[in-house]
C-alpha positions in Angstrom: 75.7 65.4 55.0 72.7 64.3 57.0 74.1 63.2 60.3 72.2 61.7 63.2 74.2 62.2 66.4 73.8 60.6 69.8 76.5 61.6 72.3 76.3 61.0 76.0 78.2 60.8 79.3 77.5 60.4 83.0 79.6 61.4 86.0 80.1 59.7 89.3 82.7 59.3 92.1 84.2 56.3 93.7 85.5 57.7 97.0 86.9 61.1 96.0 87.9 60.1 92.5 85.6 61.4 89.7 84.8 59.0 86.8 83.3 60.0 83.4 82.3 57.3 81.0 81.3 58.8 77.6 80.3 57.8 74.1 79.5 59.3 70.8 77.6 57.9 67.9 77.3 59.5 64.5 75.4 58.1 61.5 75.5 59.9 58.2 72.4 58.8 56.5 73.8 59.8 53.1 77.3 58.4 53.7 76.9 55.3 51.5 75.6 57.3 48.6 78.4 59.8 49.0 81.1 57.2 48.9 79.5 55.1 46.1 78.5 57.9 43.8 81.2 60.6 44.4 84.5 59.2 45.5 84.3 55.7 44.0 83.0 57.0 40.7 86.3 59.0 40.5 88.2 55.9 41.2 86.4 54.3 38.2 88.0 57.0 36.0 91.5 56.1 37.0 91.4 52.3 36.4 90.4 50.0 33.7 90.5 47.0 36.0 86.8 46.3 36.5 87.5 43.4 39.0 89.4 45.9 41.2 86.5 48.4 41.0 83.9 45.7 41.8 86.0 44.6 44.8 86.3 48.2 46.1 82.5 48.8 45.7 81.6 45.6 47.4 83.8 46.5 50.4 81.9 49.8 50.8 78.3 48.6 50.9 78.3 47.9 54.7 76.6 50.3 57.1 79.9 50.8 58.9 80.9 53.2 56.2 78.1 55.5 57.4 79.0 55.3 61.1 81.5 56.9 63.4 81.5 56.1 67.1 83.7 56.5 70.2 83.6 55.2 73.7 85.9 56.1 76.5 86.5 56.7 80.2 88.1 59.6 82.0 89.3 59.3 85.6 89.9 62.4 87.5 89.2 66.0 86.6 91.1 69.3 86.1 89.8 72.3 88.0 92.5 73.5 90.3 96.2 73.2 91.2 97.3 69.6 91.8 94.3 68.0 89.9 95.0 65.3 87.4 93.0 63.1 84.9 93.7 60.2 82.6 91.6 59.2 79.6 91.3 56.1 77.4 89.2 55.9 74.3 88.5 53.7 71.3 87.2 55.3 68.2 86.1 54.1 64.7 85.4 56.3 61.7 83.7 54.8 58.6 84.7 56.0 55.2 81.5 58.0 54.6 80.6 58.9 58.2 82.1 62.4 58.4 83.4 65.1 56.2 87.2 65.4 56.4 86.9 69.2 56.3 85.2 69.2 59.7 86.8 66.1 61.2 89.3 66.6 64.1 92.9 66.6 62.8 94.6 64.9 65.8 93.0 61.5 65.5 94.3 59.6 62.4 95.4 62.9 60.7 91.7 63.5 60.0 91.4 60.5 57.7 88.2 58.4 57.5 88.2 54.6 57.4 90.3 54.6 60.7 89.9 53.0 64.1 92.2 53.2 67.1 93.1 54.3 70.6 93.6 57.5 72.4 95.3 57.8 75.7 95.8 61.1 77.5 97.0 62.4 80.9 96.5 66.0 82.2 98.0 67.7 85.2 97.2 71.1 86.7 100.4 72.9 87.6 98.4 75.9 88.8 94.7 76.8 88.7 95.3 78.2 85.2 98.2 76.2 83.7 97.8 72.5 82.6 100.2 70.1 80.9 98.8 67.3 78.7 100.4 64.3 77.0 98.3 62.4 74.5 99.1 59.3 72.4 97.1 58.3 69.4 97.5 54.9 67.6 95.2 54.3 64.6 94.9 51.7 61.8 92.5 50.9 58.9 88.9 50.1 59.7 88.6 48.2 56.4 91.9 47.0 54.9 93.2 47.4 51.4 90.4 49.6 50.0 92.6 51.1 47.3 95.6 48.7 47.3 94.2 46.7 44.3 94.2 49.6 41.9 96.5 49.2 38.9 98.4 52.4 39.6 98.4 55.4 42.0 96.3 58.2 40.6 97.7 61.3 38.9 98.1 64.2 41.4 95.2 66.7 41.0 92.8 64.3 39.4 89.4 63.3 40.8 90.9 59.9 41.6 93.6 61.5 43.7 90.9 63.1 45.8 89.3 59.7 46.4 92.7 58.0 47.0 93.6 60.7 49.6 90.7 59.6 51.8 92.6 56.4 52.9 96.3 56.7 52.1 97.4 55.8 55.6 97.3 52.2 56.9 98.3 53.4 60.3 99.1 56.6 62.2 100.8 57.2 65.5 101.1 60.5 67.2 102.3 61.9 70.6 101.2 65.4 71.5 102.5 67.4 74.4 100.5 70.5 75.2 100.8 73.3 77.7 97.6 75.3 78.2 97.2 78.6 79.9 93.7 79.7 80.7 93.1 83.4 81.1 
């Protein structure tokens, strides 16, 4: 991985209410090569349909496969009892943008080739105890990447590893967390 990263945020208040717009941009300069030479070459071993393989390769030549980005807004903050915050975010993860071994597992079950929304609300019950409810809704960034293969790959094969990168068309998740700081 050779990742260029450009995260940022700024904070301001309107009245007494804090606002925090933020963004993150990641560009894996070796992402295209990784997808084309590693993952898609293993797909080549699992199918004899050269038209399908050509279609898959042509879908993965765009720069978007190398890029992951997010933008969001948090309103409120959580420092003491009675504080609250809400957050809304849109995120997009290209197929070669990140390594799934280090990607966060909450958003899209850690799959690449996903885009979607995250909404979260946090409330401080005490200075040290917060409750959080988060909703994730994600869907394919590029549709049908592997749908045109002649058959699902054999488990344990190299093609199964490539196929596992994009098995989910959509994911939805609701998380409820209670955090105790000590």
